[in-house]
C-alpha positions in Angstrom: 0.0 0.0 0.0 1.3 3.5 -0.9 1.8 5.5 2.3 1.3 8.7 0.4 -1.3 9.4 -2.3 -0.9 12.3 -4.7 -3.1 14.0 -7.3 -3.1 17.2 -9.4 -6.2 19.2 -10.5 -6.4 22.8 -11.6 -3.0 23.7 -10.4 -3.5 22.2 -6.9 -1.3 19.2 -5.9 -2.8 17.2 -3.1 -0.7 14.9 -0.9 -2.6 12.5 1.4 -0.9 10.6 4.2 -2.4 7.2 3.8 -2.0 5.4 7.1 -5.4 5.8 8.6 -5.1 2.6 10.6 -2.0 4.0 12.3 -3.5 7.6 12.6 -0.9 8.5 9.9 1.9 8.1 12.4 5.3 8.8 11.0 7.7 6.0 10.0 10.9 6.1 8.1 9.0 4.9 5.0 6.3 7.6 5.4 9.0 10.3 5.9 10.7 9.1 2.7 7.5 9.1 0.7 6.6 12.6 1.9 10.0 13.9 1.0 9.7 12.4 -2.5 6.1 13.8 -3.0 7.1 17.4 -2.0 10.3 17.3 -4.1 8.3 16.0 -7.1 5.5 18.6 -6.8 8.0 21.4 -6.2 9.5 20.6 -9.6 6.2 20.1 -11.5 5.1 23.2 -13.5 1.5 21.9 -13.4 1.5 22.4 -9.6 1.0 25.9 -8.3 0.0 25.2 -4.7 0.2 22.0 -2.5 -2.4 20.8 0.0 -1.2 18.3 2.7 -3.8 16.2 4.5 -4.3 13.0 6.3 -6.7 10.1 5.8 -8.8 8.8 8.6 -9.5 10.3 12.1 -6.1 12.1 12.6 -3.9 14.4 10.6 -0.7 12.8 11.9 -0.3 11.3 15.4 3.5 11.5 15.7 5.7 8.5 15.4 4.3 4.9 15.4 5.4 2.4 18.0 7.5 0.3 15.7 9.4 3.5 14.7 10.0 4.4 18.3 11.3 0.9 19.0 13.6 1.1 16.0 15.2 4.4 17.0 15.7 3.2 20.6 17.7 0.3 19.2 19.6 2.1 16.4 23.3 2.9 16.6 24.3 6.6 16.9 25.2 6.7 13.2 21.9 5.0 12.3 20.0 7.5 14.3 22.0 10.4 12.8 21.0 9.2 9.3 17.4 8.8 10.3 17.3 12.2 11.9 18.9 13.7 8.7 16.1 12.1 6.7 13.5 13.8 8.9 15.2 17.1 8.6 15.4 16.8 4.8 11.7 16.0 4.7 10.8 19.1 6.7 13.1 21.2 4.6 11.5 19.9 1.4 8.3 21.6 2.7 9.9 24.8 3.9 12.1 25.1 0.9 9.5 24.1 -1.6 9.0 26.8 -4.2 5.2 26.2 -4.1 3.0 27.4 -1.2 2.0 24.5 1.1 -1.3 24.3 2.9 -1.9 21.9 5.7 -5.5 20.8 6.2 -5.8 19.6 9.8 -9.0 17.8 10.7 -7.9 15.9 13.8 -4.8 15.3 16.0 -1.5 16.8 14.9 0.8 15.6 17.6 4.6 15.5 18.0 6.0 14.9 14.5 2.5 15.6 13.1 2.5 19.0 14.8 5.9 19.5 13.3 4.5 18.9 9.8 1.8 21.5 10.4 4.4 23.9 11.8 6.5 23.9 8.7 3.6 24.5 6.2 3.0 28.0 4.9 -0.7 28.0 5.7 -2.6 25.8 8.2 -6.4 25.5 8.1 -7.8 23.6 11.0 -11.2 22.3 12.1 -12.5 24.0 15.2 -14.1 20.9 16.8 -11.5 18.1 16.4 -8.1 19.6 15.5 -5.5 19.2 18.2 -1.9 20.4 18.3 0.9 19.5 20.7 4.6 18.6 21.1 4.4 15.5 23.3 8.1 14.4 23.0 9.4 15.3 26.4 6.8 13.0 28.0 8.8 10.0 26.7 12.3 11.5 27.2 12.6 12.7 23.6 12.8 16.2 22.2 11.3 17.9 19.1 14.8 19.0 18.2 14.5 19.6 14.4 11.1 21.3 14.3 12.0 23.4 17.3 14.3 25.5 15.0 11.2 26.3 12.8 8.9 26.7 15.8 10.9 29.4 17.5 11.1 31.3 14.2 7.4 30.9 13.7 5.9 31.8 17.1 8.8 33.2 19.1 10.7 31.9 22.1 8.1 32.4 24.9 5.3 30.4 23.4 7.7 27.8 21.9 9.0 27.2 25.4 5.5 26.7 26.6 4.5 24.2 24.0 7.8 22.2 24.1 8.3 22.1 27.9 4.7 21.5 29.0 3.9 19.0 26.2 0.3 20.2 26.4 -2.2 19.8 23.7 -4.1 22.8 22.4 -7.1 23.3 20.2 -7.3 25.1 16.9 -8.4 28.5 18.3 -5.5 28.6 20.8 -3.1 27.5 18.1 -4.3 30.3 15.9 -3.9 32.8 18.8 -0.3 31.7 19.2 0.4 32.1 15.5 1.0 28.4 15.0 -1.8 28.1 12.5 -3.5 30.6 10.2 -7.2 29.6 9.8 -9.9 28.1 12.0 -13.2 27.0 10.6 -16.0 24.7 11.5 -15.2 21.1 10.7 -18.0 20.8 8.2 -16.4 23.7 6.2 -12.8 22.6 6.5 -12.3 21.0 3.1 -14.3 23.6 1.2 -12.4 26.4 2.9 -9.0 24.8 2.3 -9.7 24.2 -1.4 -11.0 27.8 -1.8 -7.8 29.1 -0.3 -5.8 26.8 -2.6 -7.7 27.9 -5.7 -7.1 31.6 -4.8 -3.3 30.9 -4.4 -3.2 28.9 -7.6 -4.3 32.0 -9.4 -1.2 33.9 -8.3 2.1 34.3 -10.2 4.3 31.1 -9.7 7.5 33.0 -10.0 6.4 35.7 -7.6 5.4 33.1 -5.0 8.6 31.2 -5.4 10.7 34.4 -4.9 8.6 35.4 -2.0 9.0 32.0 -0.3 12.8 32.2 -0.9 12.9 35.6 0.8 10.7 34.6 3.7 13.1 31.7 4.4 16.3 33.8 4.0 15.6 37.1 5.8 15.4 35.6 9.3 19.1 35.2 9.6 20.0 38.6 8.1 20.9 41.8 9.8 18.7 44.8 8.8 21.3 46.2 6.5 21.9 42.8 4.8 18.2 42.1 4.6 17.5 45.4 2.9 20.3 44.9 0.4 18.9 41.4 -0.4 15.4 42.8 -0.7 16.6 45.5 -3.1 18.2 42.9 -5.4 15.2 40.7 -5.3 12.9 43.6 -6.0 15.0 44.4 -9.2 15.0 40.7 -10.2 11.3 40.4 -9.8 10.7 43.3 -12.2 12.5 41.3 -15.0 10.3 38.2 -14.8 7.8 37.4 -17.5 5.1 37.1 -14.9 5.7 40.6 -13.7 5.9 42.2 -17.2 2.7 40.4 -18.2 0.9 41.4 -15.0 1.9 45.1 -15.3 0.8 45.1 -19.0 -2.6 43.6 -18.0 -3.1 46.1 -15.2 -2.2 49.0 -17.4 -4.6 47.8 -20.1 -7.4 47.4 -17.7 -6.7 50.9 -16.2 -7.0 52.4 -19.7 -10.3 50.7 -20.3 
């Protein structure tokens, strides 16, 4: 059985975690297939935006028991290789040139919460969505995703989520800045796809350049960031999308 199912329609690439019987818990195989799916969609000109979702009752309930048993028995080098694979999978989402939307309909716990954290937009159902970093309860740490989490919501609230291991609902997750949209569960899919269609209508090159900048400016000083932004501003003006968009706007203004 494929652990990840993919489809493309109207510029929207959909990635479905297909382990409903395991609540889409992460395994080394699922991590690998997610990495491959995001890499493939990132290079596909027919895909303008990506939607990540899970089959069954949960979005992703962390790591499965067999995976936890495996990493507890691995050698240090084996665990380093496995940890690198996880990092690469997360980075395939963060560094993807296409906007990525997570549609969270149930539990997003531990690694599943990490998946939601690294997506550009997160739409969650008000009634059933749940977010939490539970790793410290079993002597583990959300090490890789913590780097993204601090950048996303700041040190104070990252400390709260990581150290308490508490689970929070969609509205609290939105208040903290962890997710972007909260809707009634019955409206979750329709709202997510509406957002995806709206994004798919945007310029692919402009979105790719914007994502590149959003990832890069965090580590820059103000002076370096402004220099980088000035160069990117000039480069954006030379793209075919920008020239076509300006011409269309000017023509409509004349009319």
